[in-house]
C-alpha positions, 0 to 999 in steps of 0.5 A: 456516552460512547461505550468503552472498547472491550479489552478482550472478547471471544469470537462470535459463533456465527459469521454474522456475529463476527461481522457485527463485532468487527463493525462495532469495533470500527465505530468504537475506534471512531468514538475514541479518536484521539485516545491514545493522544493523537498528534496527527490528523490524516497527514502530519502537516496539520493538527486535528481540528484544523478543518472547519467542517466535516466533508459531506456526500456530494461535495467536490473538493478541488483547488478552490476549497481543498484548504478547508478539508486538509485535515481529512486528506493524505498529504499525497492527495492534497498534492494531487488536488493542487495539480488538478485532481478532484475528490467526489465525496460519497456516503461511507459504505460497509465493506464485507470481507470475502466469505472464506476470510470471515470463516477463517477468522472465526475459526482460527483467531481465538488461538492467535497471540504474540510471543515473548518477542512480540512475534505472531504465534499460533496463526493459521489464516484470517484476521489475526486480531479482529478486536483491537483495544487501543489501550493495549500496549501491543495494539500497534503490533497487532494492527501491523499484523492485521494490515499484513494478513488483512482481507486484501491479501489474495491467494494468487494474483497476476497483472500483465503489465504493472507500471511505475510511471513518472510525471511532470508539470507541463510548461503549457497551460492546457486542459491536460497539464500533466506530461508523462515522462517515459524516461522515468517509467518502469514496466514489469511485463508480468507480475505473479504472486502465490500464497503458500500459507494463510490461504482463505479463498481458493483450495487448497486452504489454508496451506498449499502443500508441499511447502517444504521451504516453509514460505509464506508467499512467492512473487515474480516480476518478468522483465523490469524494463525502462527506456534504456534497458531491461533493469535487472531482468526477471526477479523472484522474491521469497517470504519466509514464515520464520519471523527471523529469516529475511526475504530472499531474491533470485535475479537473472542478469541479462548481461552476464546470463547469470542468476544471483541469489541474495537475502533482501538485506537490508529489508528497509526501503530508502528513497532509491527504491520506495518509488516502485516497491513496497508498500506501494504494491498491494500485496508484497507488504514489508516484513512485519517483524523487521520494524517496531511500531507505535500507535499514534492515534486514530483519525477520520480520513477521506480514502478512495475505496471504490475508484471509478476506473482502472488505472485510477487518477488519470484522464486522457491516455489512449488505452489502445496504445501498445505497451511499448509506447509507454516507455518511448512516447510522452503523453499530455494528461489530466488528473481525473475525479475519483470517489472518496468516502470518510473512513476511520484510520489508525496512525502507525509509526514504523521504524526499522529494528536494525540500529543501522537503519533507524534513520528511516521512519514511516507513518502509515494510515491504516483503515480500521475496518479493512486494514488497507493503507490509505496514506503514507509519509516517509522520513529520513534523518540527517546523520549529522543533526539527527533531524527527521526530514519528510522525504516522500508522501504517498496515497493509494486509489483502491477499487473493489471487485466481488469475491467468488464466494461473496464479499469484496476483493481489493486491487490497487487501481492507482496511486500517487507517490510524491518526492518532495522539494529538494532537501538541502540536508540530504542527497536523496533528491538532488536529481529526481526531487520536486526541485533541484538546487537551482529551482528548476522543475523536475519529476514531481510525482510517480504512480504505480498502476496497472499499465495505461495501455491494455492490461490483464489482471486476475485475482484468485484463479487457482491457475498459477503453477508453482514452477514459475517461481523456480529460480532455474526458470529465470532467463528462459 
């Protein structure tokens, strides 16, 4: 008989003890899958128990057998398999957190709690709630904070360039049945991210002083380009520590040569910006306090944790092509094969707290060991009928790299983001959805990845200067 998950526990007195406690929790979550009542499997389209058997290491899932394993796959992954993607099932592996993150969890987590408004209190660094009891009425909120503050979060990060690419089905039967759509591509010349609080891996830790603005992090994108123009120039985003303060942004407009400043209001992402925005970016996650959360259950799920390559998911692109061609030339491609392993995931429902945006509902599948997301589904309700319609599905392809002090870092090696077929009750995809009203094939999926040409990615170097996030630097 599986033992009960502890409702509360003190932290182990050593890093090894902490690691064992966390892994015991993970297996406990597996043993109790379905409690609380589990309405979903790895996607909302099938019920638990729909699949005949559990995928085993060595199995390759493709179009010939994907229907047998749908309850273990995110909806976006199923879509990709139907268009040529292959899944190579591998043995599950233990993934060690970075050493500094473990130490911070051991030191600070015993003091962390939720206040009367269910906002995080007394948090400094590391995993806020390393032991989550699924029976706890606050479990969903704690899991959301663990996702936000999880071991995937770096202290700094740069990627040059970062790309949101559009793809469509080729009209020609071929070994490369996917066409890139340069007129549906967006490219950020350089993305930079710097954490000011909750730092665990490079000095200074846990705070980068002075932090007089009381910010959690800053991020910047230089020249968000598309085929026609520079789409909004350079932008800086600021995330405040205060749970009641919305995100802010400064944007340089290339036409007016002016810098605009605004609160990121509303902070909720509809169909117009989900395709290249949070939570598809690995690090600038949605502000936790802007949503309410509900734990729907736990489930086994096949997730890509150790992608073979980067960018992941594609074969056939010339990596030596200059970046400029990605916005001007179409390529014929194929979806590749990547390793997936069986994981245990929490199923979390997210709904905006603002009554004006409660028609936006998201389901997120969050890994119970690493707290990275493994799948997502986005719903919007028709204002007349109030019936939620599934609008988009998404899944990430992660890759592990060694952390400087030991343990593992994650980077987003690729992703699948799929606008579904035209929804007659909503106007979300009348021009960009999977099908238009006359059933003419259109853009059918998108991927946020490091650019398919040459790219440079750095994590936790300590080399990012705070001055690059000064709004006065925009336009120079």
